C-alpha atoms as a printed R data frame, in Angstrom:
    type eleno elety resid chain resno      x       y       z
1   ATOM     1    CA   MET     A     1  1.859 -33.120   0.403
2   ATOM     2    CA   ALA     A     2  1.050 -29.239   0.567
3   ATOM     3    CA   SER     A     3  2.140 -29.164   4.031
4   ATOM     4    CA   LEU     A     4  5.496 -31.080   3.427
5   ATOM     5    CA   ARG     A     5  6.008 -28.736   0.346
6   ATOM     6    CA   SER     A     6  5.400 -25.686   3.023
7   ATOM     7    CA   VAL     A     7  8.159 -27.000   5.304
8   ATOM     8    CA   ALA     A     8 10.647 -27.740   2.406
9   ATOM     9    CA   LYS     A     9 10.364 -24.112   1.194
10  ATOM    10    CA   ARG     A    10 10.542 -21.937   4.382
11  ATOM    11    CA   LEU     A    11 10.839 -18.649   2.175
12  ATOM    12    CA   GLU     A    12  8.056 -19.348  -0.449
13  ATOM    13    CA   GLY     A    13  6.830 -15.982  -1.504
14  ATOM    14    CA   LYS     A    14  9.633 -13.950  -0.120
15  ATOM    15    CA   VAL     A    15 12.007 -11.491  -1.997
16  ATOM    16    CA   ALA     A    16 15.510 -11.139  -0.933
17  ATOM    17    CA   LEU     A    17 18.476  -8.777  -1.815
18  ATOM    18    CA   ILE     A    18 21.804 -10.197  -0.845
19  ATOM    19    CA   THR     A    19 24.818  -7.909  -0.973
20  ATOM    20    CA   GLY     A    20 28.078  -9.962  -1.621
21  ATOM    21    CA   GLY     A    21 25.998 -12.615  -2.691
22  ATOM    22    CA   ALA     A    22 28.132 -13.969  -5.625
23  ATOM    23    CA   SER     A    23 30.846 -15.709  -3.705
24  ATOM    24    CA   GLY     A    24 31.714 -17.363  -0.203
25  ATOM    25    CA   ILE     A    25 28.843 -17.180   2.549
26  ATOM    26    CA   GLY     A    26 27.098 -14.881   0.073
27  ATOM    27    CA   GLU     A    27 26.878 -17.322  -2.854
28  ATOM    28    CA   SER     A    28 25.821 -20.117  -0.314
29  ATOM    29    CA   THR     A    29 23.079 -18.191   1.112
30  ATOM    30    CA   THR     A    30 21.952 -17.425  -2.443
31  ATOM    31    CA   ARG     A    31 21.584 -20.991  -3.338
32  ATOM    32    CA   VAL     A    32 19.824 -21.897  -0.144
33  ATOM    33    CA   PHE     A    33 17.298 -18.874  -0.268
34  ATOM    34    CA   VAL     A    34 16.410 -19.931  -3.861
35  ATOM    35    CA   GLU     A    35 16.311 -23.436  -2.951
36  ATOM    36    CA   HIS     A    36 13.792 -22.517  -0.332
37  ATOM    37    CA   GLY     A    37 11.297 -20.588  -2.724
38  ATOM    38    CA   ALA     A    38 12.717 -16.998  -2.535
39  ATOM    39    CA   LYS     A    39 13.066 -14.640  -5.411
40  ATOM    40    CA   VAL     A    40 16.560 -13.295  -4.924
41  ATOM    41    CA   LEU     A    41 18.546 -10.263  -6.310
42  ATOM    42    CA   VAL     A    42 22.223 -10.769  -6.023
43  ATOM    43    CA   ALA     A    43 24.187  -7.437  -5.525
44  ATOM    44    CA   ASP     A    44 27.935  -7.664  -5.841
45  ATOM    45    CA   ILE     A    45 30.822  -6.186  -7.726
46  ATOM    46    CA   GLN     A    46 32.017  -9.489  -9.117
47  ATOM    47    CA   ASP     A    47 29.745  -9.277 -12.224
48  ATOM    48    CA   GLU     A    48 31.079 -12.645 -13.916
49  ATOM    49    CA   LEU     A    49 30.623 -14.559 -10.747
50  ATOM    50    CA   GLY     A    50 27.115 -13.254  -9.878
51  ATOM    51    CA   GLN     A    51 25.692 -13.537 -13.339
52  ATOM    52    CA   SER     A    52 27.337 -17.146 -13.683
53  ATOM    53    CA   LEU     A    53 25.591 -17.914 -10.339
54  ATOM    54    CA   CYS     A    54 22.180 -16.826 -11.406
55  ATOM    55    CA   LYS     A    55 22.140 -18.627 -14.608
56  ATOM    56    CA   GLN     A    56 23.000 -21.890 -12.656
57  ATOM    57    CA   LEU     A    57 20.118 -21.321 -10.259
58  ATOM    58    CA   GLY     A    58 17.199 -20.629 -12.523
59  ATOM    59    CA   SER     A    59 15.319 -18.046 -14.514
60  ATOM    60    CA   PRO     A    60 15.529 -14.217 -14.015
61  ATOM    61    CA   GLU     A    61 12.049 -14.556 -12.694
62  ATOM    62    CA   SER     A    62 13.458 -16.052  -9.538
63  ATOM    63    CA   VAL     A    63 17.063 -14.957  -9.273
64  ATOM    64    CA   SER     A    64 18.877 -12.073 -11.026
65  ATOM    65    CA   TYR     A    65 22.121  -9.981 -10.478
66  ATOM    66    CA   THR     A    66 22.931  -6.265 -10.324
67  ATOM    67    CA   HIS     A    67 26.170  -4.575 -10.006
68  ATOM    68    CA   CYS     A    68 26.372  -2.735  -6.764
69  ATOM    69    CA   ASP     A    69 29.195  -1.251  -4.776
70  ATOM    70    CA   VAL     A    70 27.987  -1.016  -1.173
71  ATOM    71    CA   THR     A    71 29.957   1.803  -0.412
72  ATOM    72    CA   SER     A    72 27.974   3.885  -2.713
73  ATOM    73    CA   GLU     A    73 24.553   4.935  -1.740
74  ATOM    74    CA   SER     A    74 23.305   5.427  -5.201
75  ATOM    75    CA   TYR     A    75 24.173   1.691  -5.978
76  ATOM    76    CA   ILE     A    76 22.521   0.678  -2.941
77  ATOM    77    CA   GLN     A    77 19.570   2.726  -3.519
78  ATOM    78    CA   ASN     A    78 19.251   1.331  -7.172
79  ATOM    79    CA   ALA     A    79 19.678  -2.448  -5.843
80  ATOM    80    CA   VAL     A    80 16.532  -1.950  -3.505
81  ATOM    81    CA   ASP     A    81 14.529  -0.362  -6.230
82  ATOM    82    CA   THR     A    82 15.338  -2.781  -8.708
83  ATOM    83    CA   ALA     A    83 14.382  -5.580  -6.342
84  ATOM    84    CA   VAL     A    84 11.306  -3.863  -5.723
85  ATOM    85    CA   SER     A    85 10.490  -3.213  -9.392
86  ATOM    86    CA   ARG     A    86 11.525  -6.744 -10.511
87  ATOM    87    CA   TYR     A    87  9.912  -8.865  -7.820
88  ATOM    88    CA   GLY     A    88  7.059  -6.398  -6.289
89  ATOM    89    CA   LYS     A    89  8.493  -5.960  -2.882
90  ATOM    90    CA   LEU     A    90 11.660  -6.795  -0.560
91  ATOM    91    CA   ASP     A    91 11.029  -8.921   2.625
92  ATOM    92    CA   ILE     A    92 14.716  -9.718   3.417
93  ATOM    93    CA   MET     A    93 17.987  -7.751   3.208
94  ATOM    94    CA   PHE     A    94 21.065  -9.649   3.977
95  ATOM    95    CA   ASN     A    95 24.115  -7.186   4.316
96  ATOM    96    CA   LYS     A    96 26.341  -9.786   3.570
97  ATOM    97    CA   ALA     A    97 29.306  -7.768   1.714
98  ATOM    98    CA   GLY     A    98 32.360  -7.428   3.621
99  ATOM    99    CA   ILE     A    99 36.187  -7.435   3.343
100 ATOM   100    CA   ALA     A   100 39.002  -8.504   5.891
101 ATOM   101    CA   GLY     A   101 41.404  -5.723   4.687
102 ATOM   102    CA   GLU     A   102 45.203  -6.124   5.027
103 ATOM   103    CA   ALA     A   103 46.426  -8.828   7.481
104 ATOM   104    CA   GLU     A   104 48.269  -6.351   9.842
105 ATOM   105    CA   PRO     A   105 47.701  -6.638  13.634
106 ATOM   106    CA   MET     A   106 50.244  -4.310  14.546
107 ATOM   107    CA   LEU     A   107 48.591  -0.766  15.214
108 ATOM   108    CA   ILE     A   108 51.630   1.282  14.074
109 ATOM   109    CA   ALA     A   109 52.088  -0.422  10.884
110 ATOM   110    CA   SER     A   110 48.354  -0.211   9.877
111 ATOM   111    CA   SER     A   111 47.293   1.686   7.017
112 ATOM   112    CA   LEU     A   112 44.925   4.715   7.288
113 ATOM   113    CA   HIS     A   113 43.502   3.969   3.801
114 ATOM   114    CA   ASP     A   114 43.001   0.310   4.665
115 ATOM   115    CA   PHE     A   115 41.291   1.200   7.822
116 ATOM   116    CA   LYS     A   116 38.677   3.440   6.096
117 ATOM   117    CA   ARG     A   117 38.146   0.895   3.299
118 ATOM   118    CA   VAL     A   118 37.263  -1.910   5.710
119 ATOM   119    CA   PHE     A   119 34.960   0.437   7.578
120 ATOM   120    CA   ASP     A   120 33.358   1.881   4.126
121 ATOM   121    CA   VAL     A   121 32.495  -1.768   3.096
122 ATOM   122    CA   ASN     A   122 31.847  -3.519   6.386
123 ATOM   123    CA   VAL     A   123 29.790  -0.734   8.447
124 ATOM   124    CA   LEU     A   124 29.053   2.140   5.764
125 ATOM   125    CA   GLY     A   125 27.757  -0.773   3.143
126 ATOM   126    CA   GLY     A   126 25.466  -2.230   5.929
127 ATOM   127    CA   PHE     A   127 24.255   1.058   7.085
128 ATOM   128    CA   LEU     A   128 23.135   2.076   3.712
129 ATOM   129    CA   GLY     A   129 21.628  -1.378   3.087
130 ATOM   130    CA   ALA     A   130 19.697  -1.012   6.155
131 ATOM   131    CA   LYS     A   131 18.621   2.479   5.401
132 ATOM   132    CA   HIS     A   132 17.178   1.683   2.033
133 ATOM   133    CA   ALA     A   133 15.667  -1.604   2.814
134 ATOM   134    CA   ALA     A   134 13.869   0.099   5.759
135 ATOM   135    CA   ARG     A   135 12.540   2.868   3.192
136 ATOM   136    CA   VAL     A   136 10.535   0.330   1.359
137 ATOM   137    CA   MET     A   137  9.919  -1.914   4.837
138 ATOM   138    CA   ILE     A   138  8.480   0.663   6.829
139 ATOM   139    CA   PRO     A   139  5.394   1.456   4.724
140 ATOM   140    CA   ALA     A   140  4.596  -2.469   4.499
141 ATOM   141    CA   LYS     A   141  5.170  -2.792   8.290
142 ATOM   142    CA   LYS     A   142  7.149  -5.899   8.031
143 ATOM   143    CA   GLY     A   143 10.619  -7.244   6.689
144 ATOM   144    CA   CYS     A   144 13.856  -8.663   7.983
145 ATOM   145    CA   ILE     A   145 17.270  -6.982   7.888
146 ATOM   146    CA   LEU     A   146 20.326  -9.431   8.527
147 ATOM   147    CA   PHE     A   147 23.942  -8.486   9.060
148 ATOM   148    CA   THR     A   148 27.048 -10.521   9.285
149 ATOM   149    CA   ALA     A   149 29.471  -9.625  12.006
150 ATOM   150    CA   SER     A   150 32.085 -12.153  13.290
151 ATOM   151    CA   ILE     A   151 33.269 -14.035  16.386
152 ATOM   152    CA   VAL     A   152 36.071 -11.220  16.781
153 ATOM   153    CA   SER     A   153 33.302  -8.963  17.987
154 ATOM   154    CA   LYS     A   154 33.276 -11.118  21.080
155 ATOM   155    CA   ILE     A   155 36.575 -12.591  21.321
156 ATOM   156    CA   SER     A   156 40.080 -11.012  20.468
157 ATOM   157    CA   MET     A   157 41.796 -13.242  18.092
158 ATOM   158    CA   GLY     A   158 44.753 -10.912  17.129
159 ATOM   159    CA   LEU     A   159 43.287  -9.977  13.763
160 ATOM   160    CA   SER     A   160 43.552  -6.308  12.187
161 ATOM   161    CA   HIS     A   161 42.280  -3.420  14.092
162 ATOM   162    CA   ALA     A   162 40.184  -2.300  11.160
163 ATOM   163    CA   TYR     A   163 38.303  -5.817  10.641
164 ATOM   164    CA   THR     A   164 37.667  -6.225  14.515
165 ATOM   165    CA   THR     A   165 36.520  -2.928  15.186
166 ATOM   166    CA   SER     A   166 34.187  -2.905  11.990
167 ATOM   167    CA   LYS     A   167 32.758  -6.061  13.412
168 ATOM   168    CA   HIS     A   168 31.987  -4.551  16.567
169 ATOM   169    CA   ALA     A   169 30.361  -1.634  14.796
170 ATOM   170    CA   VAL     A   170 28.281  -4.030  13.009
171 ATOM   171    CA   VAL     A   171 26.854  -5.424  16.326
172 ATOM   172    CA   GLY     A   172 26.166  -2.088  17.675
173 ATOM   173    CA   LEU     A   173 24.312  -1.031  14.499
174 ATOM   174    CA   THR     A   174 22.273  -4.182  14.809
175 ATOM   175    CA   GLU     A   175 21.221  -3.574  18.396
176 ATOM   176    CA   ASN     A   176 20.343   0.071  17.483
177 ATOM   177    CA   LEU     A   177 18.291  -0.744  14.353
178 ATOM   178    CA   ALA     A   178 16.458  -3.270  16.029
179 ATOM   179    CA   VAL     A   179 15.007  -0.959  18.589
180 ATOM   180    CA   GLU     A   180 14.025   1.649  16.055
181 ATOM   181    CA   LEU     A   181 12.794  -0.702  13.268
182 ATOM   182    CA   GLY     A   182 10.882  -3.024  15.733
183 ATOM   183    CA   GLU     A   183  8.197  -0.377  15.964
184 ATOM   184    CA   TYR     A   184  7.353  -1.090  12.110
185 ATOM   185    CA   GLY     A   185  7.298  -4.716  12.523
186 ATOM   186    CA   ILE     A   186 10.860  -5.089  11.018
187 ATOM   187    CA   ARG     A   187 13.238  -7.734  12.612
188 ATOM   188    CA   VAL     A   188 16.882  -7.036  12.673
189 ATOM   189    CA   ASN     A   189 19.381  -9.666  13.651
190 ATOM   190    CA   CYS     A   190 23.169 -10.490  13.041
191 ATOM   191    CA   ILE     A   191 25.171 -13.613  12.656
192 ATOM   192    CA   SER     A   192 28.575 -13.764  14.155
193 ATOM   193    CA   PRO     A   193 30.577 -16.594  12.508
194 ATOM   194    CA   TYR     A   194 33.571 -18.408  13.811
195 ATOM   195    CA   ALA     A   195 36.412 -18.590  11.046
196 ATOM   196    CA   ILE     A   196 35.269 -20.198   7.797
197 ATOM   197    CA   VAL     A   197 37.551 -21.557   5.101
198 ATOM   198    CA   THR     A   198 36.651 -19.101   2.148
199 ATOM   199    CA   PRO     A   199 39.289 -17.886  -0.476
200 ATOM   200    CA   LEU     A   200 38.940 -14.507   1.422
201 ATOM   201    CA   PHE     A   201 40.184 -16.246   4.427
202 ATOM   202    CA   GLN     A   202 42.896 -18.221   3.144
203 ATOM   203    CA   LYS     A   203 44.269 -14.841   1.540
204 ATOM   204    CA   THR     A   204 44.002 -13.236   5.003
205 ATOM   205    CA   SER     A   205 45.450 -16.209   6.740
206 ATOM   206    CA   GLY     A   206 48.535 -16.386   4.411
207 ATOM   207    CA   VAL     A   207 47.876 -20.283   4.152
208 ATOM   208    CA   SER     A   208 46.826 -21.309   0.703
209 ATOM   209    CA   LYS     A   209 46.113 -24.976   1.131
210 ATOM   210    CA   LYS     A   210 42.535 -25.471   2.311
211 ATOM   211    CA   GLU     A   211 43.137 -28.560   4.269
212 ATOM   212    CA   LYS     A   212 45.950 -26.827   6.358
213 ATOM   213    CA   VAL     A   213 43.518 -24.082   7.254
214 ATOM   214    CA   GLU     A   214 40.734 -26.586   8.224
215 ATOM   215    CA   GLU     A   215 43.372 -28.373  10.384
216 ATOM   216    CA   ILE     A   216 44.342 -25.041  12.203
217 ATOM   217    CA   LEU     A   217 40.544 -24.233  12.780
218 ATOM   218    CA   SER     A   218 39.541 -27.642  13.912
219 ATOM   219    CA   ALA     A   219 42.518 -27.780  16.567
220 ATOM   220    CA   ALA     A   220 41.237 -24.525  17.874
221 ATOM   221    CA   GLY     A   221 37.519 -25.791  18.193
222 ATOM   222    CA   VAL     A   222 35.591 -27.685  20.805
223 ATOM   223    CA   LEU     A   223 33.632 -29.884  18.249
224 ATOM   224    CA   GLU     A   224 35.956 -32.743  17.051
225 ATOM   225    CA   GLY     A   225 35.633 -33.373  13.322
226 ATOM   226    CA   ALA     A   226 33.299 -30.424  12.677
227 ATOM   227    CA   ILE     A   227 34.443 -27.708  10.416
228 ATOM   228    CA   LEU     A   228 32.122 -24.593  10.010
229 ATOM   229    CA   GLU     A   229 31.384 -23.949   6.227
230 ATOM   230    CA   PRO     A   230 29.510 -21.052   4.456
231 ATOM   231    CA   SER     A   231 26.541 -23.305   4.121
232 ATOM   232    CA   ASP     A   232 26.061 -23.411   7.804
233 ATOM   233    CA   ILE     A   233 25.906 -19.766   8.205
234 ATOM   234    CA   ALA     A   234 23.541 -19.795   5.076
235 ATOM   235    CA   GLN     A   235 21.203 -22.000   7.260
236 ATOM   236    CA   ALA     A   236 21.475 -19.690  10.195
237 ATOM   237    CA   ALA     A   237 20.339 -16.718   7.636
238 ATOM   238    CA   LEU     A   238 17.601 -19.012   6.529
239 ATOM   239    CA   PHE     A   239 16.050 -19.575   9.918
240 ATOM   240    CA   LEU     A   240 16.441 -15.875  10.887
241 ATOM   241    CA   ALA     A   241 14.778 -14.870   7.469
242 ATOM   242    CA   SER     A   242 12.151 -17.287   7.946
243 ATOM   243    CA   ASP     A   243  8.675 -17.011   9.656
244 ATOM   244    CA   ASP     A   244 10.198 -19.647  12.135
245 ATOM   245    CA   ALA     A   245 11.993 -16.520  13.664
246 ATOM   246    CA   LYS     A   246  8.995 -14.277  13.589
247 ATOM   247    CA   TYR     A   247  9.604 -13.137  17.260
248 ATOM   248    CA   ILE     A   248 13.510 -12.881  17.164
249 ATOM   249    CA   SER     A   249 14.971  -9.396  16.738
250 ATOM   250    CA   LYS     A   250 18.116  -7.863  18.060
251 ATOM   251    CA   TRP     A   251 19.637 -11.314  18.332
252 ATOM   252    CA   ARG     A   252 23.064 -11.983  17.819
253 ATOM   253    CA   GLN     A   253 23.547 -15.652  16.828
254 ATOM   254    CA   LEU     A   254 27.061 -16.910  17.380
255 ATOM   255    CA   THR     A   255 28.441 -19.974  15.480
256 ATOM   256    CA   CYS     A   256 31.401 -20.485  17.539
257 ATOM   257    CA   GLY     A   257 33.738 -23.276  17.680
258 ATOM   258    CA   TRP     A   258 36.542 -21.386  19.540
259 ATOM   259    CA   ARG     A   259 38.264 -22.918  22.403
260 ATOM   260    CA   LEU     A   260 37.567 -20.352  25.272
């Protein structure tokens, strides 16, 4: 029975900080991590959603919330320090917070403000998350830092230049950090999902009906009847954060249903 419990809870005894953990993929990952025994600090700007999620999942001893704007270093530093003071350490940093920005694929119509905002959240936010996670992981000589890029960093899909370029940058950041932090036993990996039907994707695509979006994505995929969901990305994050992936670093996991 002890062996079965160990298999069932792959993150038992670990502490995780998830930015953007209140909704979408972040919410699914929060649920999966708590289910698998991790103590989780959800960091987000969506206070009501974050606090409600934590109340659903358990007591503050196992999951809690902190307001965090990932574009601000002081917020990121506070989130990391809160995780350590509340739960004693930090094993997993999942830089999930991200935005798509304006759905404008034309260069000459692109907004400078939007381009900078997308980079601030998607790239600077991930950089700051990794920086402050490394600050506490390096002395411990262990840890796991995860990023989320996108299939658009591998295949051009005609999305905005800001979003596409930011996800390429996340991949580069992952690879660079994996080389540096591997010296301290810290694993750094990146998940690059295909399109997922989330409220953010529906807003970006301009298609409000979930079933219609799923139909479009299914038609472009190679697996008949399979639709990628936030829980699938959460399961990928679970694997990479667990000891099952103890020798995996500088790895880019593609969850791709795109028809090449």
